[in-house]
C-alpha positions in Angstrom: -17.3 41.3 -167.4 -20.7 40.4 -166.1 -20.7 43.0 -163.2 -18.5 45.7 -161.8 -15.4 44.8 -159.8 -13.3 46.6 -157.3 -10.2 47.9 -159.0 -8.3 49.6 -156.2 -8.7 49.7 -152.4 -7.2 51.8 -149.6 -5.3 49.7 -147.0 -3.4 50.6 -143.9 0.1 49.2 -144.1 3.4 50.1 -142.5 1.8 52.9 -140.5 0.4 54.6 -143.6 -2.5 54.3 -146.0 -1.7 52.9 -149.5 -3.8 52.2 -152.6 -3.5 48.6 -153.8 -4.7 46.9 -157.0 -7.0 44.0 -156.3 -5.6 40.7 -157.6 -8.8 39.7 -159.4 -8.8 43.1 -161.1 -5.2 42.6 -162.2 -6.2 39.2 -163.7 -9.1 40.7 -165.7 -6.9 43.5 -167.1 -4.0 41.1 -167.9 -6.4 38.7 -169.8 -8.0 41.5 -171.8 -7.4 41.1 -175.6 -5.0 43.6 -177.2 -7.5 46.2 -178.3 -7.6 49.9 -177.6 -9.3 50.8 -174.2 -11.1 54.0 -173.6 -11.2 54.9 -169.9 -13.9 57.1 -168.4 -13.6 58.0 -164.7 -16.5 59.6 -162.9 -15.5 61.8 -159.9 -17.4 64.3 -157.8 -19.0 65.0 -154.4 -20.6 62.3 -152.3 -24.2 61.2 -153.0 -24.7 63.1 -156.2 -25.4 60.2 -158.6 -22.0 59.1 -159.8 -22.8 55.4 -159.8 -26.1 56.1 -161.6 -24.2 58.0 -164.3 -21.7 55.1 -164.6 -24.5 52.7 -165.3 -25.9 55.1 -167.9 -22.6 55.4 -169.6 -22.7 51.7 -170.2 -26.3 51.8 -171.4 -27.6 50.1 -168.2 -30.0 50.8 -165.4 -28.2 48.7 -162.9 -24.7 47.3 -162.1 -22.8 49.8 -160.0 -24.4 49.9 -156.6 -26.9 52.7 -155.9 -27.8 54.0 -152.4 -30.8 55.8 -150.9 -29.2 57.0 -147.7 -26.9 59.9 -146.8 -24.0 57.4 -146.2 -21.6 56.8 -149.1 -22.4 53.6 -151.1 -19.2 53.4 -153.2 -16.0 52.8 -151.3 -12.6 52.7 -153.0 -12.6 52.5 -156.8 -14.7 50.1 -159.0 -14.5 49.4 -162.7 -16.5 47.7 -165.4 -15.2 46.8 -168.9 -17.6 46.2 -171.8 -17.5 46.3 -175.6 -17.3 49.8 -176.8 -20.8 50.9 -178.0 -19.4 52.8 -181.0 -16.4 50.6 -182.1 -16.3 46.8 -182.4 -12.5 46.7 -182.0 -12.3 48.8 -178.8 -13.3 48.4 -175.2 -14.9 50.9 -172.8 -13.8 50.9 -169.1 -15.9 52.9 -166.7 -14.5 53.7 -163.2 -16.8 54.6 -160.4 -15.0 56.5 -157.6 -15.5 57.1 -153.9 -17.4 60.4 -153.4 -15.5 63.4 -152.4 -16.1 64.8 -148.9 -17.3 61.8 -147.0 -18.1 63.1 -143.6 -17.8 59.7 -142.0 -14.1 59.1 -143.0 -11.4 60.9 -141.1 -9.0 60.1 -143.9 -11.2 61.4 -146.6 -9.4 64.7 -147.4 -6.2 62.9 -148.2 -8.0 60.2 -150.1 -9.9 62.7 -152.2 -6.7 64.4 -153.5 -5.0 61.2 -154.3 -8.0 59.6 -156.0 -8.4 62.7 -158.1 -4.8 62.7 -159.1 -4.9 59.0 -160.0 -8.0 59.3 -162.1 -6.6 62.4 -163.9 -3.6 60.4 -164.9 -5.3 57.1 -165.6 -8.4 58.2 -167.6 -8.9 59.3 -171.2 -12.1 61.1 -170.2 -12.7 62.5 -166.7 -16.3 63.3 -165.8 -16.9 65.7 -162.9 -20.4 64.9 -161.7 -22.4 67.5 -159.9 -26.1 67.8 -159.0 -28.7 70.6 -159.0 -28.9 74.0 -160.6 -25.5 75.8 -161.1 -24.4 78.2 -158.4 -21.1 79.3 -156.8 -20.3 75.7 -155.7 -20.0 74.8 -159.4 -17.2 77.3 -159.8 -15.6 76.1 -156.6 -15.6 72.5 -157.8 -14.2 73.5 -161.2 -11.5 75.6 -159.4 -10.6 72.4 -157.5 -10.0 70.6 -160.8 -7.9 73.5 -162.1 -5.8 73.5 -158.9 -5.3 69.8 -159.2 -3.9 70.2 -162.8 -1.6 73.0 -161.6 -0.2 70.9 -158.7 0.5 67.9 -161.0 2.4 70.2 -163.3 4.3 71.8 -160.5 5.2 68.5 -158.9 6.7 67.3 -162.2 8.8 70.5 -162.4 10.0 70.2 -158.8 11.1 66.6 -159.5 13.3 67.9 -162.3 11.3 66.0 -164.9 10.9 68.1 -168.0 8.0 65.9 -169.2 4.8 68.0 -168.8 2.2 65.6 -167.5 -0.5 68.1 -168.4 -0.1 67.3 -172.0 -1.6 63.9 -171.3 -4.5 65.2 -169.2 -7.9 63.7 -170.1 -10.8 65.5 -171.6 -12.8 67.1 -168.7 -16.6 66.6 -169.0 -18.9 68.4 -166.5 -22.3 66.8 -165.8 -25.1 68.4 -163.9 -27.9 66.0 -162.8 -31.4 67.0 -161.7 -31.4 70.4 -163.3 -34.9 71.7 -164.0 -34.2 75.3 -165.2 -33.6 76.4 -168.7 -30.3 78.0 -169.8 -30.6 81.8 -170.3 -31.1 83.5 -173.6 -28.7 85.8 -175.3 -29.8 87.7 -178.4 -33.1 85.9 -178.3 -31.4 82.5 -178.5 -31.2 80.0 -175.7 -27.6 79.1 -174.8 -26.4 75.5 -175.2 -25.0 73.9 -172.0 -21.5 74.4 -173.4 -22.1 78.0 -174.2 -23.5 78.6 -170.7 -20.5 77.0 -169.1 -18.2 79.2 -171.3 -20.1 82.3 -170.1 -19.7 81.3 -166.5 -16.0 80.8 -166.9 -15.3 84.1 -168.8 -12.8 86.4 -167.1 -14.3 89.2 -165.0 -13.2 92.8 -165.0 -11.8 94.3 -161.8 -8.8 94.2 -159.4 -10.5 92.7 -156.3 -9.1 89.5 -154.8 -12.2 87.5 -155.6 -11.9 88.6 -159.3 -8.3 87.5 -159.4 -9.2 84.1 -158.0 -11.9 83.6 -160.6 -9.7 84.7 -163.5 -6.8 82.5 -162.4 -9.1 79.5 -162.8 
């Protein structure tokens, strides 16, 4: 592929909104040689640099459209397939998704949930992209992903399907763009980003409702 292409788009049909595969995208996928395909989907709040990150994952500075206004640039779901940078017999597919929480779209809340569920089930690596120094909103967004996984598991149980879809969940990667502060030190050693995230997610002591919500995550 020489450039990104729209993979799925939301359409209004039969009095409801459905997600449809674009015919040209179906052709590209059908014609792809029979090699393993790693799928990375980038999700996260609107206007936080998801498209920029998608380009970087492919080793590029351009490709997926970038915007410089408050309005959302990426609509629906776009993809780009290239040779895997680490394996000659594999392909890498990067999916750029519509930003969560678009204030201009009255259907956005419903689309957000369905887009997240679809990307969770479709990808082998799910990147949750955020921006800025970590604060309580980081935990809120991670809690959203935890609730998403729980709902997928419960829906499978309610349908009578004993197959646990959570066994096939992708790896979850959390990215923070535009962070200018250093991670804290413990025992005179600076924490790595992974160690810092683990510390944030550690269970808290106490019986208050907020503590229970945090620990349930």
